C-alpha positions as CSV (number, residue, x, y, z in Angstrom):
1,M,73.0,6.2,-21.2
2,A,73.8,9.3,-19.7
3,S,74.1,9.6,-15.8
4,N,71.7,11.2,-13.9
5,H,73.9,12.2,-11.1
6,L,76.6,14.7,-10.9
7,T,79.7,14.3,-8.5
8,Y,81.6,17.4,-7.0
9,S,84.7,16.7,-5.1
10,L,87.3,18.9,-3.7
11,S,89.7,16.0,-3.1
12,H,89.7,12.2,-4.0
13,S,89.7,11.6,-0.2
14,T,86.7,13.6,0.9
15,G,84.3,11.5,-1.6
16,G,82.6,14.6,-3.0
17,R,78.9,15.6,-3.0
18,V,76.6,13.8,-5.3
19,L,73.6,15.7,-6.9
20,A,70.6,13.8,-8.4
21,L,69.7,15.3,-11.8
22,P,66.1,15.9,-13.0
23,V,64.8,14.2,-15.7
24,G,65.5,16.7,-19.0
25,S,68.6,18.1,-17.5
26,Q,70.8,19.9,-20.0
27,R,74.3,21.0,-19.7
28,H,75.2,22.5,-16.7
29,L,76.9,26.0,-15.8
30,V,79.1,26.7,-12.7
31,T,79.0,30.1,-11.7
32,D,78.6,32.8,-8.9
33,V,74.9,33.3,-8.9
34,D,74.5,34.9,-5.8
35,G,77.7,36.8,-5.8
36,D,79.1,35.3,-2.3
37,G,82.1,34.5,-3.8
38,T,81.5,30.6,-4.3
39,N,80.5,28.8,-7.3
40,D,76.8,27.6,-7.9
41,I,75.2,25.3,-10.1
42,V,72.6,26.7,-13.1
43,L,70.9,23.6,-14.6
44,P,68.3,24.2,-17.6
45,V,65.5,21.6,-17.5
46,C,63.9,20.5,-20.8
47,R,61.2,17.9,-21.4
48,P,60.6,16.4,-23.6
49,K,63.9,17.1,-25.2
50,G,63.8,19.4,-28.4
51,T,60.0,20.7,-27.7
52,C,60.4,21.7,-24.1
53,A,56.4,21.4,-24.0
54,V,56.1,19.8,-20.6
55,A,58.9,21.5,-18.6
56,S,60.9,24.5,-19.4
57,E,62.9,25.5,-16.3
58,I,66.2,26.8,-14.8
59,R,67.2,25.2,-11.6
60,L,69.6,26.4,-9.0
61,S,72.0,24.7,-6.7
62,Y,73.7,27.3,-4.3
63,N,76.9,26.4,-2.5
64,R,76.9,26.9,1.0
65,Q,80.4,27.7,2.4
66,R,82.0,29.5,5.2
67,P,80.9,33.5,4.2
68,L,83.7,35.9,3.6
69,C,84.4,38.0,6.4
70,S,83.3,41.8,6.1
71,S,85.8,44.5,6.9
72,D,85.0,44.7,10.4
73,G,85.5,40.6,10.7
74,E,82.1,39.5,11.3
75,G,80.8,37.1,8.7
76,G,78.2,35.1,10.0
77,G,77.2,32.0,12.2
78,L,79.4,29.4,10.5
79,G,82.8,31.8,11.2
80,C,84.1,33.4,8.4
81,R,87.3,33.3,6.4
82,A,89.5,36.3,5.1
83,H,89.3,37.5,1.6
84,D,92.7,36.3,0.7
85,D,91.4,32.7,2.0
86,T,89.0,32.2,-0.8
87,C,90.9,29.5,-2.3
88,V,91.2,27.5,0.9
89,S,89.2,24.5,0.8
90,D,86.0,24.1,3.0
91,Y,85.4,20.6,3.5
92,G,82.2,21.3,5.1
93,Y,80.4,22.9,2.0
94,L,77.0,21.9,1.2
95,L,75.2,21.9,-2.3
96,D,71.4,22.3,-2.4
97,P,69.3,20.0,-4.2
98,L,68.4,20.5,-7.8
99,D,64.6,20.2,-7.3
100,C,64.3,23.9,-6.2
101,E,62.7,25.7,-9.3
102,V,63.2,29.2,-10.1
């Protein structure tokens, strides 16, 4: 039986973040949906499997991290990170629950 959770972790010591998957979840895609420089999760949902007669949805989980600084050094209330710091871990990141429908 397949797991109904996704676990993402920056390192083994942080414990990661767990996302509950809705019934009918298909293979997920990790990509930058909103163009903010962080990878979000796209999840197709189909119920029942094969026909999608009950549900045919795309769900998103946005990755919330410290934003990139603009050219004038401003980046928002969370503080910002320089453009050359995009690979620096942000251990305070959040993933939106997958219950938000698009």
